C-alpha positions, 0 to 999 in steps of 0.5 A, a space after each residue: 801279524 809280524 814274527 816278534 823277535 823272542 826279545 819283544 815277545 811280552 806276556 804270554 808270548 815270553 815263555 816261548 822259545 825262538 822256534 815259537 813253542 813253549 819252553 820247558 818249565 823248570 820244577 823240583 823232584 819232591 823226594 830228592 829236591 833235584 831240579 828238572 825240566 818238563 818239556 812240551 808235547 808237540 802232539 798233545 799240545 801239553 807239557 808231559 806228564 812223565 815226571 808228574 806224581 799226580 799222573 801215576 798215583 792218582 793222589 792230590 797236588 801238584 807234586 813232581 819226581 825225576 827220572 832217578 826217584 821214579 826208577 827206585 820207587 818202580 823197583 820198590 815192588 811193594 810200595 809201587 803195586 800199592 800206589 799205582 792202582 791203574 793197570 794201564 799206568 803200571 804198564 806205562 811205566 815198565 814201557 818207559 823204563 825198558 825203552 829208556 824213557 825213564 832212566 837213572 
């Protein structure tokens, strides 16, 4: 199959970047309504769950949260402990903050 130029790609291929991988998706934070971009993670072959509220809390829906709001949520310890029940996810969010993956 010949390689198509990005301008020639149609259908499912229209969401691919010039290097052939999916483009970041645009979303809005449910807290502050700020526009955020969700990146595609190549090793997992899916979009990042870092800004996915459902991933952290287990609630239903499709809410997205920006890094500053997630950081503020983390610092509100009583709310954080009551909302994020999974201990592995608590550790993961601490690690992301410590390593600067989640930053204001």
